[in-house]
C-alpha positions in Angstrom: 105.7 76.2 83.3 107.3 75.0 80.1 104.6 74.2 77.6 104.0 71.0 75.6 105.7 71.0 72.2 103.8 69.5 69.2 105.1 68.3 65.9 103.6 66.7 62.9 105.1 63.5 61.4 104.1 61.0 58.7 104.9 58.0 60.9 105.1 57.1 64.6 108.7 58.0 65.7 110.9 55.7 67.8 111.1 56.3 71.5 107.4 57.1 72.0 106.2 56.0 75.5 102.5 56.1 74.8 100.5 56.1 71.5 96.9 57.4 71.5 94.7 55.5 69.1 91.2 56.5 67.9 88.5 54.0 68.5 84.9 54.4 67.3 81.8 53.3 69.2 81.7 50.0 67.4 85.2 49.5 68.8 86.9 49.6 65.4 90.0 51.6 64.6 90.5 53.4 61.4 93.2 52.4 58.9 96.6 53.9 59.8 95.8 54.0 63.6 99.1 52.3 64.3 97.9 49.5 66.7 95.7 46.5 66.8 93.0 46.8 69.4 91.1 43.8 70.8 87.4 44.8 71.1 86.7 42.0 73.6 89.4 43.3 75.9 88.1 46.9 75.6 84.6 45.7 76.6 86.0 44.0 79.7 87.4 47.4 80.7 84.0 49.0 80.2 85.3 51.0 77.3 82.5 51.9 74.9 84.2 54.3 72.5 82.3 57.3 73.7 83.9 60.7 73.1 86.1 61.7 76.0 86.8 58.1 77.1 90.4 56.8 77.4 91.7 53.4 78.3 95.2 52.1 78.6 95.5 48.7 76.9 98.3 46.6 78.3 98.2 43.9 75.7 97.7 45.9 72.5 100.2 45.5 69.7 101.6 48.8 68.5 103.6 49.3 65.3 106.5 50.7 67.4 108.0 48.4 69.9 108.0 49.4 73.5 105.0 51.7 73.2 101.9 51.5 75.4 98.6 52.1 73.7 95.7 54.2 74.9 92.4 53.8 73.2 90.6 57.1 72.7 86.8 57.2 72.3 85.5 58.9 69.1 81.8 58.0 69.2 80.0 57.3 65.9 82.3 57.5 62.9 79.8 59.6 61.0 79.6 62.2 63.8 83.3 63.0 64.3 83.9 66.7 64.6 86.3 69.2 66.2 84.7 68.8 69.6 85.2 65.0 69.5 88.9 65.5 68.5 89.4 68.1 71.3 87.8 65.8 73.9 89.9 62.8 72.6 93.1 65.0 72.9 92.1 66.0 76.5 91.4 62.4 77.4 94.8 61.4 76.1 96.5 64.1 78.1 94.8 62.9 81.3 95.7 59.3 80.7 99.5 59.5 80.0 100.6 59.7 83.6 104.3 60.5 83.9 105.1 59.9 80.2 107.1 62.7 78.6 107.1 61.7 74.9 103.9 60.5 73.3 102.3 60.3 69.9 98.8 60.0 68.6 97.3 58.8 65.4 94.0 60.7 65.9 94.2 62.2 62.4 93.6 58.7 61.0 90.0 59.2 62.1 89.6 62.3 60.1 88.6 60.4 56.9 85.4 59.4 58.8 84.6 63.1 58.9 85.1 63.4 55.1 88.5 65.1 55.5 87.1 68.1 57.5 89.7 70.7 58.3 90.8 71.7 61.8 90.5 68.3 63.4 94.2 67.9 64.1 94.3 71.4 65.4 91.5 70.6 67.8 93.3 67.5 69.0 96.4 69.5 69.7 94.3 72.0 71.6 92.7 69.3 73.7 96.1 67.7 74.6 97.8 71.0 75.4 95.0 72.7 77.3 94.2 69.6 79.4 97.9 69.3 80.3 98.0 72.9 81.7 99.0 73.4 85.3 99.4 76.7 86.9 102.8 76.8 88.6 101.4 78.7 91.6 103.2 79.6 94.7 103.7 76.1 96.3 106.9 74.9 97.9 106.7 72.0 95.5 105.0 73.0 92.2 102.8 70.7 90.3 104.9 68.7 87.9 103.9 68.4 84.3 105.8 65.5 82.7 104.5 65.7 79.2 107.0 67.4 76.9 106.6 66.3 73.3 103.6 65.1 71.3 103.9 63.8 67.8 100.7 64.1 65.8 101.0 61.4 63.1 99.5 62.0 59.7 98.5 65.6 60.5 98.9 68.7 58.4 101.9 70.6 59.8 100.0 73.9 59.5 97.1 72.6 61.6 99.5 71.4 64.3 101.3 74.8 64.3 97.9 76.6 64.6 97.0 74.4 67.5 100.4 75.0 69.2 99.8 78.8 68.9 96.3 78.5 70.2 97.5 76.5 73.2 100.4 78.8 73.9 98.2 81.9 73.7 95.5 80.4 76.0 98.1 79.2 78.4 99.4 82.8 78.7 95.9 84.1 79.3 95.3 81.4 82.0 98.5 82.2 83.8 97.7 85.8 84.0 94.1 85.1 85.3 95.4 82.7 87.9 98.1 85.0 89.2 97.2 86.5 92.6 96.0 90.1 92.3 98.7 91.3 94.7 101.2 90.1 92.0 99.3 90.9 88.9 98.6 94.6 89.4 97.8 97.0 86.6 101.4 98.1 86.5 102.6 94.5 86.2 100.0 93.8 83.4 101.5 96.8 81.5 105.0 95.3 82.0 103.8 91.9 80.7 102.2 93.6 77.7 105.5 95.3 77.0 107.4 92.0 77.3 104.9 90.4 75.0 105.3 93.1 72.4 109.1 92.9 72.4 109.0 89.2 72.0 106.6 89.3 69.1 107.4 92.5 67.3 104.3 94.4 68.3 104.1 98.1 68.9 103.0 99.0 72.5 102.0 102.0 74.5 101.3 101.9 78.3 99.7 105.1 79.7 100.3 106.0 83.3 97.7 107.9 85.5 98.9 111.3 84.3 98.4 110.3 80.6 95.1 108.7 81.5 93.8 112.0 82.9 95.3 114.0 80.1 93.6 111.8 77.5 90.2 112.4 79.3 89.6 108.7 80.3 87.2 109.6 83.1 85.7 106.2 83.5 89.1 104.5 84.0 90.4 107.3 86.2 87.2 107.2 88.3 87.3 103.5 89.0 91.0 103.6 89.8 90.5 106.5 92.3 89.8 104.1 95.2 93.0 102.0 94.8 96.5 102.7 95.8 97.6 100.7 92.7 98.0 102.9 89.7 95.8 102.4 86.6 97.2 101.6 83.1 95.8 102.0 79.6 97.5 99.5 77.3 97.6 99.6 73.5 99.3 96.8 71.6 99.2 96.5 67.8 100.2 93.9 65.2 100.8 95.2 61.7 101.7 92.5 59.1 104.9 93.1 57.2 104.1 95.5 54.3 100.6 96.2 55.6 99.1 99.4 54.2 96.2 101.5 55.3 93.9 99.6 52.9 94.4 96.4 55.0 91.5 95.9 57.4 92.1 96.7 61.1 90.3 94.8 63.8 90.2 96.4 67.3 90.0 94.1 70.3 89.1 95.7 73.7 89.6 93.9 77.0 88.3 94.6 80.5 91.3 94.6 82.8 90.0 94.8 86.4 92.9 93.0 88.1 90.8 92.7 91.3 87.2 93.7 91.8 86.0 94.3 95.4 82.9 96.1 94.2 84.2 99.4 95.4 81.9 101.1 97.9 79.1 98.9 96.6 81.1 96.1 98.2 80.8 92.5 97.2 80.3 89.7 99.7 83.3 87.6 100.8 82.3 84.7 98.6 81.6 87.1 95.7 85.3 88.2 95.8 86.9 84.8 95.9 87.4 84.5 92.2 87.6 88.2 91.4 91.2 88.0 90.2 89.6 86.7 87.0 88.0 90.0 86.3 90.8 90.8 83.9 90.1 87.6 81.8 89.0 89.8 78.9 92.3 91.7 79.0 94.3 88.5 79.1 92.4 87.1 76.1 93.0 90.3 74.1 96.7 90.6 74.8 97.3 86.9 74.1 95.3 87.0 70.9 97.3 89.9 69.5 100.5 88.0 70.1 99.1 84.9 68.6 98.1 86.8 65.5 101.7 87.9 65.1 103.1 84.4 65.5 100.6 83.1 62.9 101.5 86.0 60.6 97.8 86.7 59.9 97.0 89.1 57.1 95.0 91.5 59.2 96.0 94.5 61.3 95.0 94.0 65.0 95.0 96.5 67.8 94.4 95.5 71.4 93.1 98.0 74.0 93.1 97.2 77.7 91.9 99.4 80.5 93.5 98.1 83.6 92.8 99.0 87.2 91.7 97.6 90.6 88.2 98.4 91.9 88.7 99.1 95.6 86.8 100.9 98.5 88.6 103.8 100.2 88.2 107.4 101.2 89.1 108.4 97.7 86.8 106.0 95.9 84.0 107.1 93.7 80.6 107.2 95.4 77.2 106.1 94.2 75.8 109.4 92.7 79.1 110.7 91.3 79.2 111.7 87.6 82.2 110.7 85.4 83.0 112.0 81.9 84.1 109.4 79.4 86.6 109.8 76.6 83.9 110.6 74.0 82.4 113.3 76.3 79.4 111.2 77.5 78.6 111.9 81.2 77.8 108.9 83.4 76.0 108.9 86.7 77.5 106.1 88.8 74.8 104.4 90.9 76.6 101.2 91.5 80.3 101.1 91.9 80.3 97.3 91.3 79.2 98.0 87.7 82.7 99.3 87.0 83.7 97.2 84.0 81.4 99.2 81.7 83.0 102.4 83.0 86.5 101.5 82.0 85.3 99.8 78.7 83.6 103.1 77.8 87.0 104.8 77.5 88.7 101.9 75.8 85.9 101.5 73.2 85.9 105.2 72.5 89.6 105.1 71.8 89.2 102.1 69.6 86.4 103.7 67.6 88.5 106.8 67.0 90.9 104.8 64.9 88.0 103.8 62.5 88.6 100.0 62.5 86.6 97.6 60.3 85.2 96.1 63.5 85.5 96.2 67.3 85.2 93.2 69.5 85.2 93.7 73.3 85.7 90.8 75.7 84.8 91.2 79.4 83.8 89.3 82.5 81.0 91.8 82.7 77.8 90.6 84.4 76.5 88.0 86.8 73.4 88.0 84.7 75.3 86.3 81.9 75.9 83.4 84.3 72.2 83.3 85.3 71.2 83.2 81.6 73.8 80.8 80.1 75.8 79.3 82.9 79.5 78.7 83.0 80.0 76.8 79.7 78.3 79.2 77.2 79.3 82.9 76.8 77.0 85.7 75.5 77.5 87.7 72.4 75.8 91.0 71.5 76.3 92.9 68.3 75.0 95.7 66.2 75.6 93.7 63.0 74.1 90.3 62.2 77.0 89.2 60.0 79.6 90.0 62.6 77.7 88.2 65.3 77.4 85.1 63.0 81.2 85.2 62.4 81.9 85.4 66.1 79.6 82.5 66.9 81.1 80.4 64.1 84.6 81.1 65.4 83.6 80.1 68.9 82.1 76.8 67.5 85.4 76.0 65.8 87.3 76.8 68.9 85.1 74.8 71.2 84.0 78.0 73.0 80.2 78.2 72.4 78.5 81.6 72.3 74.8 82.4 72.3 73.5 85.7 70.9 71.4 87.8 73.1 69.4 90.8 71.8 70.1 94.5 72.1 66.5 95.4 73.1 66.0 99.0 72.0 63.0 99.5 74.2 65.3 98.9 77.2 67.6 101.7 76.3 65.6 104.4 78.3 66.3 102.4 81.4 69.8 103.9 81.6 68.8 107.5 81.0 69.9 109.7 83.9 68.3 112.8 85.3 71.6 114.4 86.0 73.9 113.0 83.2 73.7 111.5 79.8 73.6 107.9 81.1 73.6 106.0 84.4 75.6 102.8 84.8 72.8 100.6 86.0 69.2 100.4 85.0 66.2 101.3 87.1 63.8 98.4 87.8 66.4 95.6 87.5 66.3 92.6 85.2 68.1 91.9 81.9 71.4 92.9 83.4 73.6 91.6 80.5 71.4 93.4 77.9 71.5 96.6 79.9 75.3 96.5 80.1 75.6 95.8 76.4 73.3 98.7 75.6 75.5 100.9 77.7 78.6 99.8 75.9 77.0 100.5 72.5 76.9 104.2 73.3 80.7 104.3 72.9 81.4 102.5 69.6 80.4 105.5 67.4 78.5 103.3 64.9 81.4 101.0 64.2 80.6 97.3 63.6 80.8 95.9 67.1 80.4 92.7 69.1 80.5 92.4 72.8 81.5 89.1 74.4 80.3 88.6 78.0 82.4 85.8 79.4 81.7 86.1 83.1 80.8 82.5 83.6 83.1 80.6 81.2 86.2 82.6 82.2 86.6 80.5 85.3 86.2 76.7 85.9 85.5 75.2 89.3 87.0 71.9 88.3 88.7 69.8 85.6 86.5 69.0 82.6 87.9 67.8 79.3 90.2 70.6 78.1 89.3 72.9 81.0 91.2 72.8 84.2 90.3 74.4 87.5 90.9 78.1 87.5 91.2 80.6 84.7 90.1 79.1 81.3 91.5 81.7 78.9 88.1 81.7 77.3 87.8 83.9 74.2 91.4 83.7 73.2 91.0 80.8 70.7 87.7 82.3 69.5 89.4 85.5 68.7 92.2 83.7 66.9 89.7 81.7 64.8 87.8 84.9 64.0 90.9 86.8 62.9 92.1 83.8 60.9 88.8 83.7 59.1 88.8 87.4 58.5 92.3 87.4 57.1 
């Protein structure tokens, strides 16, 4: 699917089919909105100016002849923020019908927010992400008519940042939505290579022989039950002229392209969305490419451990012991707790390069969904400042995160009688915390944050900027984080 193209302009261009105009809860429009809006008519339509509302106004008078006007609810003028702009952009995208060329004067409402930065970027994200449709495998694919959006009065840098965020998230969504028979670990390695060539990244893709030679026992163990070969992927962005003194951030993504649970087999319903178990990998790869497009002043290395988790005669058994890259031995008691096994190797590799910080992203635990649902992700960290930066980046991106604790007294729950660790706890409970404590064993004291996105990685329906299917959750948070760090 060709993506929507965004541009900034000082005025509404000719030929625009629809103009999106901000309207506050008192049904007033800000100066420079580009259209006169009749409050009486809006009330007749039941429009109240609430965030996320959109209403086509047949008799509005736009400043550009031949343009239809859509009123976009902004709520109270004093409460306008990025989320309001993102919702308004999404509402506009869902209201334009078959229009191909549209414009919006949403930035005219920014003065009500005292000139806060990032509002135009949020509007672009809302429009672009709500317009997303996965091409899929239908005889007749879903058509997306929207082609060009002019954001009137916006900072061009904000519009460009929004475009990059939309493009990166769209890539992540496409990969998550692709059927697992098509998006195998081998294919994911090929996509990473294509991405690297397109954006000037360095890339390595390790095959099974290299994986064994590099002592990635967790990844090799999980892969042993599948006929599809595993891949370890490393992509890196180095800004032009970057020296060793420039900070390096390592991003680590879980890349289980399909999770059956292995011999600890999931139920039929439990497998229905398990093509999304590589959502962390998709976010990491897309983020590294996005950092290159933005030219951020920080070195970024992405690590992805990619494999299927399948049951077969060669699959690992409950009770087997694997040896991770850093030498830690792991007793596998539940083969459906496989994500932490492949992340153990990828985190170890990332830590060996001595980055300033490591952030891993994974659809890791059902317990995250139990605790926080499908609209808030969990973050764990061994550093308060790093956790705060991730949460702040998520807030700017419209991807909320809630910090959960690394409870030290729970750590003995994963002690094994036959190995250094076991991959699940005795006694049950606190599943997300237990998984995070397990991962912490492989970061070698490096500043580290773990993002459990199991719930938000998938949406069961359309809601504002989310559409049914893979959400690309974490991509924009990581881009915001890297931009702030740089």
